Residue frames as qw, qx, qy, qz and C-alpha x, y, z in Angstrom:
[[0.003, 0.857, 0.466, 0.219, 37.90, 102.67, 219.38],
 [0.280, 0.446, -0.176, 0.832, 39.10, 106.24, 219.76],
 [0.338, -0.537, -0.602, 0.485, 38.62, 108.00, 223.06],
 [0.013, 0.927, 0.270, 0.259, 37.00, 111.37, 223.63],
 [0.208, 0.731, -0.326, 0.562, 39.03, 114.24, 225.04],
 [0.615, -0.153, -0.638, 0.438, 40.88, 113.48, 228.26],
 [0.159, -0.143, -0.362, 0.907, 40.42, 116.97, 229.66],
 [0.314, -0.240, -0.272, -0.877, 37.34, 119.07, 230.29],
 [0.241, 0.108, 0.770, -0.580, 34.09, 118.65, 232.15],
 [0.546, 0.532, 0.527, -0.375, 31.31, 119.14, 229.61],
 [0.131, -0.177, 0.671, 0.708, 30.84, 118.78, 225.87],
 [0.690, 0.405, 0.120, -0.587, 28.26, 118.86, 223.13],
 [0.221, -0.249, 0.902, 0.275, 28.37, 115.50, 221.35],
 [0.673, 0.172, -0.334, -0.637, 26.43, 113.50, 218.77],
 [0.676, -0.151, 0.684, -0.228, 25.05, 110.12, 219.80],
 [0.383, 0.422, -0.665, -0.483, 26.00, 107.67, 217.04],
 [0.586, -0.056, -0.791, -0.167, 24.84, 104.41, 218.64],
 [0.624, -0.467, 0.295, -0.552, 22.74, 103.28, 221.59],
 [0.241, 0.266, -0.928, 0.098, 24.23, 100.15, 223.17],
 [0.320, -0.459, -0.827, 0.059, 21.43, 99.72, 225.71],
 [0.224, -0.862, -0.425, -0.162, 19.30, 101.83, 228.03],
 [0.426, -0.881, 0.035, 0.203, 22.22, 103.31, 229.96],
 [0.546, -0.398, 0.465, 0.573, 25.17, 103.10, 227.54],
 [0.576, 0.795, 0.172, -0.078, 25.77, 104.96, 224.28],
 [0.649, -0.035, 0.251, 0.718, 28.57, 105.82, 221.86],
 [0.117, 0.944, 0.198, -0.236, 29.17, 109.47, 221.03],
 [0.634, 0.403, 0.103, 0.652, 31.25, 111.52, 218.61],
 [0.350, -0.691, -0.182, 0.605, 33.02, 114.48, 220.19],
 [0.287, 0.919, 0.016, -0.270, 33.62, 117.85, 218.48],
 [0.108, -0.693, 0.633, 0.328, 37.19, 116.79, 217.62],
 [0.685, 0.339, -0.516, -0.387, 35.84, 113.76, 215.73],
 [0.135, 0.240, -0.931, 0.239, 36.88, 111.20, 218.32],
 [0.717, -0.300, -0.419, -0.469, 34.43, 108.57, 219.57],
 [0.006, -0.265, 0.806, -0.529, 33.95, 107.35, 223.13],
 [0.470, -0.400, -0.769, -0.167, 31.56, 105.07, 225.00],
 [0.216, -0.390, 0.285, -0.848, 29.43, 106.85, 227.60],
 [0.368, -0.343, -0.852, 0.144, 27.84, 105.25, 230.66],
 [0.284, -0.693, -0.185, -0.636, 24.97, 107.25, 232.15],
 [0.196, 0.256, -0.671, 0.667, 25.96, 108.13, 235.70],
 [0.292, -0.089, 0.553, -0.775, 23.87, 107.05, 238.68],
 [0.782, 0.162, 0.119, -0.590, 21.37, 104.81, 236.88],
 [0.159, -0.224, 0.946, 0.170, 21.15, 101.16, 235.87],
 [0.730, 0.178, -0.149, -0.642, 18.64, 99.80, 233.35],
 [0.867, -0.103, 0.476, -0.108, 17.92, 96.05, 233.22],
 [0.274, -0.371, 0.746, 0.481, 20.22, 93.99, 231.03],
 [0.673, 0.429, -0.167, -0.579, 19.20, 93.18, 227.47],
 [0.447, 0.258, -0.854, -0.072, 20.79, 89.72, 227.67],
 [0.779, -0.414, -0.247, -0.401, 18.41, 87.30, 229.39],
 [0.844, -0.115, -0.418, 0.315, 21.22, 85.37, 231.10],
 [0.376, 0.206, -0.318, 0.846, 22.60, 88.61, 232.59],
 [0.401, -0.641, -0.217, -0.618, 19.33, 89.83, 234.13],
 [0.350, 0.062, -0.713, 0.605, 19.79, 90.34, 237.90],
 [0.426, -0.673, -0.466, -0.385, 16.50, 90.46, 239.86],
 [0.634, -0.487, -0.394, 0.454, 18.40, 90.75, 243.15],
 [0.325, -0.018, 0.002, 0.946, 19.47, 94.26, 242.10],
 [0.254, -0.329, -0.310, -0.855, 15.88, 95.47, 241.66],
 [0.180, 0.002, 0.712, -0.679, 13.90, 95.78, 244.88],
 [0.609, 0.254, 0.389, -0.643, 10.62, 93.88, 244.81],
 [0.717, 0.423, -0.403, -0.380, 11.36, 91.88, 241.65],
 [0.838, -0.319, 0.431, -0.098, 11.63, 88.17, 242.56],
 [0.018, 0.515, -0.796, -0.318, 14.35, 85.90, 241.21],
 [0.655, 0.251, 0.691, -0.174, 11.84, 83.74, 239.34],
 [0.404, 0.267, 0.660, 0.575, 11.14, 83.11, 235.68],
 [0.071, 0.866, 0.475, 0.138, 8.40, 85.75, 235.81],
 [0.314, -0.866, 0.036, 0.388, 10.76, 88.22, 237.48],
 [0.463, -0.292, 0.531, 0.647, 13.50, 87.61, 234.95],
 [0.320, 0.525, 0.655, 0.440, 11.07, 87.87, 232.04],
 [0.067, -0.938, -0.327, 0.091, 9.77, 91.14, 233.45],
 [0.339, -0.759, 0.236, 0.504, 13.23, 92.70, 233.77],
 [0.469, 0.000, 0.641, 0.608, 14.34, 91.44, 230.38],
 [0.229, 0.726, 0.583, 0.283, 11.27, 93.04, 228.78],
 [0.143, -0.968, -0.125, 0.164, 11.97, 96.33, 230.55],
 [0.495, -0.461, 0.418, 0.607, 15.63, 96.18, 229.52],
 [0.386, 0.334, 0.649, 0.564, 14.44, 95.97, 225.92],
 [0.026, 0.892, 0.439, 0.106, 11.99, 98.82, 226.51],
 [0.354, -0.825, 0.081, 0.433, 14.70, 101.00, 228.06],
 [0.477, -0.183, 0.549, 0.661, 16.98, 100.34, 225.11],
 [0.261, 0.581, 0.635, 0.437, 14.22, 101.16, 222.62],
 [0.137, -0.942, -0.284, 0.118, 13.37, 104.34, 224.53],
 [0.414, -0.653, 0.271, 0.573, 16.99, 105.48, 224.58],
 [0.442, 0.116, 0.634, 0.624, 17.30, 104.74, 220.86],
 [0.146, 0.761, 0.560, 0.294, 14.20, 106.76, 219.99],
 [0.236, -0.948, -0.148, 0.153, 15.26, 109.69, 222.17],
 [0.426, -0.746, 0.329, 0.392, 19.02, 109.80, 221.59],
 [0.692, 0.036, 0.539, 0.478, 20.30, 108.10, 218.46],
 [0.419, 0.521, 0.383, 0.637, 21.54, 110.67, 215.95],
 [0.192, -0.941, -0.249, -0.124, 20.85, 113.54, 218.35],
 [0.387, 0.456, -0.336, 0.728, 23.22, 116.28, 219.44],
 [0.626, -0.703, -0.329, -0.074, 23.20, 116.47, 223.23],
 [0.021, -0.773, 0.458, -0.438, 25.12, 117.95, 226.12],
 [0.869, -0.243, -0.404, 0.152, 27.08, 115.71, 228.48],
 [0.055, -0.790, 0.422, -0.441, 29.04, 116.45, 231.62],
 [0.647, -0.018, -0.691, 0.322, 31.15, 114.55, 234.11],
 [0.546, -0.787, -0.135, -0.252, 30.70, 114.91, 237.88],
 [0.215, 0.640, -0.590, 0.443, 33.73, 115.91, 239.99],
 [0.575, -0.399, 0.517, -0.493, 32.12, 114.01, 242.91],
 [0.954, 0.103, 0.232, -0.160, 32.10, 110.75, 240.92],
 [0.624, -0.211, 0.583, 0.476, 34.66, 108.60, 239.16],
 [0.262, 0.571, -0.328, -0.705, 35.47, 109.91, 235.71],
 [0.568, 0.247, -0.680, -0.393, 35.45, 106.43, 234.17],
 [0.874, -0.257, 0.173, -0.375, 33.83, 103.17, 235.22],
 [0.672, -0.376, 0.631, 0.096, 35.39, 99.75, 235.60],
 [0.751, 0.364, 0.495, 0.243, 35.02, 99.07, 231.84],
 [0.414, -0.124, 0.265, 0.862, 36.70, 102.34, 230.89],
 [0.097, 0.687, 0.571, 0.439, 33.49, 104.08, 229.87],
 [0.079, 0.228, -0.162, 0.957, 33.17, 107.83, 230.50],
 [0.157, -0.545, -0.779, 0.269, 30.60, 108.38, 233.28],
 [0.031, 0.128, 0.156, 0.979, 28.32, 111.28, 232.42],
 [0.320, 0.561, 0.542, -0.538, 25.07, 113.10, 232.91],
 [0.215, 0.205, 0.656, 0.693, 23.32, 113.48, 229.55],
 [0.197, 0.521, 0.357, -0.750, 21.01, 116.39, 228.78],
 [0.219, 0.395, 0.716, 0.533, 18.38, 116.54, 226.03],
 [0.088, -0.695, -0.316, -0.640, 16.97, 120.04, 225.53],
 [0.124, -0.567, 0.382, -0.719, 18.19, 120.93, 229.00],
 [0.834, -0.353, 0.088, -0.415, 16.53, 117.93, 230.71],
 [0.199, -0.514, 0.830, -0.083, 18.63, 115.35, 232.55],
 [0.739, 0.138, -0.523, -0.401, 18.08, 112.09, 230.67],
 [0.309, 0.129, -0.876, 0.348, 19.59, 110.00, 233.48],
 [0.243, 0.085, 0.586, -0.768, 16.93, 111.29, 235.86],
 [0.644, 0.170, -0.191, -0.721, 14.19, 110.76, 233.27],
 [0.557, 0.118, -0.815, -0.105, 15.04, 107.04, 233.17],
 [0.125, -0.093, -0.813, 0.561, 14.38, 106.92, 236.92],
 [0.378, 0.164, 0.216, -0.885, 11.25, 109.10, 236.73],
 [0.694, 0.218, -0.318, -0.608, 9.72, 106.87, 234.06],
 [0.836, -0.226, 0.442, -0.231, 10.67, 103.56, 235.70],
 [0.805, 0.517, -0.292, -0.012, 13.20, 102.43, 233.11],
 [0.535, 0.416, -0.567, 0.467, 16.07, 102.21, 235.61],
 [0.688, -0.637, -0.304, 0.169, 17.10, 101.79, 239.22],
 [0.142, -0.940, 0.299, -0.083, 19.42, 104.02, 241.24],
 [0.817, 0.288, -0.395, 0.305, 23.00, 102.79, 240.84],
 [0.677, -0.716, -0.061, 0.159, 24.84, 102.46, 244.15],
 [0.665, 0.213, -0.038, 0.715, 27.79, 104.81, 243.72],
 [0.263, -0.633, -0.225, 0.693, 28.97, 108.24, 244.80],
 [0.261, 0.391, 0.407, 0.783, 27.81, 111.24, 242.75],
 [0.011, -0.022, -0.262, 0.965, 26.51, 114.72, 243.49],
 [0.514, -0.105, -0.240, -0.817, 22.91, 114.19, 242.32],
 [0.252, -0.044, -0.961, 0.102, 22.38, 111.05, 244.40],
 [0.173, 0.291, 0.640, -0.690, 19.67, 112.56, 246.64],
 [0.484, 0.379, -0.102, -0.782, 17.62, 113.87, 243.71],
 [0.473, 0.213, -0.777, -0.356, 18.01, 110.60, 241.82],
 [0.096, -0.081, -0.933, 0.337, 17.06, 108.63, 244.93],
 [0.354, 0.331, 0.413, -0.771, 13.87, 110.66, 245.27],
 [0.540, 0.336, -0.414, -0.651, 13.00, 109.92, 241.64],
 [0.366, 0.090, -0.924, -0.069, 13.46, 106.19, 242.15],
 [0.067, 0.177, 0.800, -0.570, 11.42, 106.22, 245.37],
 [0.473, 0.347, 0.138, -0.798, 8.52, 108.01, 243.67],
 [0.541, 0.269, -0.639, -0.477, 8.57, 105.59, 240.71],
 [0.240, -0.006, -0.954, 0.181, 8.51, 102.65, 243.14],
 [0.194, 0.247, 0.624, -0.716, 5.71, 104.16, 245.24],
 [0.548, 0.434, 0.036, -0.714, 3.55, 104.78, 242.16],
 [0.744, 0.109, 0.654, 0.078, 4.37, 101.41, 240.50],
 [0.421, 0.809, -0.165, -0.375, 5.81, 103.18, 237.48],
 [0.451, 0.631, -0.611, -0.157, 7.52, 101.28, 234.69],
 [0.565, 0.202, -0.795, 0.085, 9.51, 98.24, 235.75],
 [0.096, -0.152, 0.716, -0.674, 8.33, 98.64, 239.35],
 [0.695, 0.036, 0.097, -0.711, 4.79, 97.56, 238.37],
 [0.119, 0.249, -0.955, -0.111, 5.69, 93.87, 238.52],
 [0.301, 0.206, 0.848, -0.384, 2.56, 92.58, 240.26],
 [0.544, 0.568, 0.196, -0.586, 0.15, 94.23, 237.82],
 [0.388, 0.550, -0.610, -0.419, 2.19, 93.15, 234.82],
 [0.032, -0.142, 0.988, -0.047, 2.24, 89.57, 236.11],
 [0.430, 0.369, 0.668, -0.483, -1.52, 89.59, 236.66],
 [0.527, 0.620, -0.121, -0.569, -2.08, 90.92, 233.15],
 [0.234, 0.437, -0.827, -0.264, 0.24, 88.28, 231.68],
 [0.220, 0.063, 0.947, -0.226, -1.67, 85.55, 233.49],
 [0.504, 0.540, 0.415, -0.531, -4.98, 86.89, 232.22],
 [0.375, 0.623, -0.439, -0.527, -3.50, 87.24, 228.76],
 [0.033, -0.239, 0.960, 0.139, -2.58, 83.57, 228.63],
 [0.327, 0.333, 0.845, -0.260, -6.20, 82.54, 229.20],
 [0.417, 0.725, 0.288, -0.466, -7.64, 85.07, 226.75],
 [0.095, -0.508, 0.582, 0.628, -5.05, 84.84, 223.96],
 [0.271, 0.176, 0.899, 0.296, -7.04, 82.22, 222.06],
 [0.216, 0.753, 0.598, -0.169, -9.91, 84.70, 221.72],
 [0.150, -0.499, 0.210, 0.827, -7.89, 87.34, 219.86],
 [0.623, 0.671, 0.269, -0.299, -9.88, 88.62, 216.88],
 [0.754, 0.253, 0.334, 0.506, -8.28, 88.16, 213.45],
 [0.272, -0.325, 0.122, 0.897, -6.28, 91.08, 212.07],
 [0.430, 0.720, 0.225, -0.496, -8.22, 93.71, 210.08],
 [0.793, 0.572, 0.181, 0.108, -7.79, 93.75, 206.29],
 [0.337, 0.855, -0.308, 0.247, -4.78, 96.07, 206.43],
 [0.793, 0.020, -0.490, 0.361, -3.20, 93.98, 209.21],
 [0.197, 0.312, -0.382, 0.847, -2.93, 96.94, 211.59],
 [0.389, -0.585, -0.698, 0.137, -4.85, 96.52, 214.84],
 [0.048, -0.445, 0.250, -0.859, -6.07, 99.39, 216.97],
 [0.141, -0.032, 0.776, -0.614, -7.82, 99.26, 220.34],
 [0.631, 0.158, 0.083, -0.755, -11.28, 99.26, 218.74],
 [0.635, 0.228, -0.672, -0.305, -10.61, 95.80, 217.30],
 [0.314, 0.054, -0.884, 0.341, -10.55, 94.15, 220.75],
 [0.557, -0.597, -0.451, -0.360, -13.31, 93.25, 223.20],
 [0.716, -0.678, -0.100, 0.132, -11.01, 93.12, 226.24],
 [0.066, -0.902, 0.427, 0.013, -7.75, 94.64, 227.41],
 [0.699, -0.333, 0.624, 0.104, -6.31, 91.12, 227.75],
 [0.778, 0.487, 0.358, 0.172, -6.75, 90.51, 224.02],
 [0.305, 0.927, -0.140, 0.166, -4.90, 93.72, 223.19],
 [0.424, -0.746, 0.513, -0.014, -2.22, 92.88, 225.74],
 [0.852, -0.012, 0.501, 0.153, -1.66, 89.49, 224.10],
 [0.646, 0.700, 0.146, 0.269, -0.99, 91.19, 220.77],
 [0.038, -0.942, 0.295, -0.154, 1.32, 93.74, 222.41],
 [0.634, -0.558, 0.535, 0.019, 3.31, 91.01, 224.15],
 [0.832, 0.113, 0.501, 0.210, 3.77, 88.86, 221.07],
 [0.565, 0.706, 0.172, 0.391, 4.89, 91.65, 218.71],
 [0.581, -0.343, -0.092, 0.732, 8.18, 93.39, 219.53],
 [0.242, -0.001, 0.168, 0.956, 8.28, 97.16, 219.29],
 [0.233, 0.588, 0.559, -0.536, 4.51, 97.78, 219.48],
 [0.173, 0.046, 0.573, 0.800, 4.02, 98.20, 215.70],
 [0.116, -0.617, -0.703, -0.334, 0.25, 98.63, 216.20],
 [0.013, 0.353, -0.210, 0.912, 0.77, 101.48, 218.71],
 [0.585, -0.522, -0.583, -0.213, -1.44, 99.83, 221.33],
 [0.611, -0.518, -0.341, 0.492, 0.67, 101.16, 224.23],
 [0.232, 0.866, 0.156, 0.415, 0.39, 104.90, 223.73],
 [0.295, -0.903, 0.231, -0.210, 2.10, 105.90, 227.00],
 [0.595, 0.467, -0.614, 0.224, 4.78, 103.19, 226.79],
 [0.429, -0.521, 0.548, -0.494, 4.05, 101.77, 230.24],
 [0.012, 0.185, -0.982, -0.018, 3.80, 98.17, 229.10],
 [0.337, 0.380, 0.772, -0.382, -0.02, 98.07, 229.24],
 [0.048, 0.154, 0.650, 0.743, -2.05, 98.01, 226.02],
 [0.327, -0.432, -0.519, -0.661, -5.41, 99.74, 225.47],
 [0.137, -0.044, -0.728, 0.671, -5.95, 100.64, 229.10],
 [0.438, 0.012, 0.095, -0.894, -9.48, 101.97, 228.48],
 [0.643, -0.029, -0.649, -0.405, -10.76, 98.48, 227.59],
 [0.763, -0.462, 0.193, -0.408, -12.43, 96.28, 230.22]]
């Protein structure tokens, strides 16, 4: 694979592929392609065998903990794909950080319409703070701490586990699909029924999780 320019600090690039929640491939103005690793953040792995609960405070190294992180790794990847793939964005390296990581990927901050996408992953609970040196570490640390304190995204393990347990007991009561096959929240009697459908269908095709926090039809009892 071609590498992006060796010199410079910031560029406007086009994202041509999302690898996972924190890694993308981009085409530079000179036509060259490079792999970018978002600086200062770490989303859960999208390979189940690579999930590392010990890296995420409060997530136990159990089957439930691993399932939870794997699901959020998939969610982070889907979110990055929806927000970045095919988009023209600004990236910049940080003089206070390494220019490239251990796998040779360019370490960058990525900006969408002026907003730092790295920080958004932390704000929305898609990622943890990555233990490394970089100039925005304090700001990023504050974002992670707030997400943890408010049980945002992947940090809401206990509630997600309770919902999954309830879902298992209520799944058999799921109403049949409507004639067009497309559920909405009005088709369910309980939140657990909607959650069961959300959990068993990848990508939320029925749009039951409007705020993308992993919880379906939150207004239902």
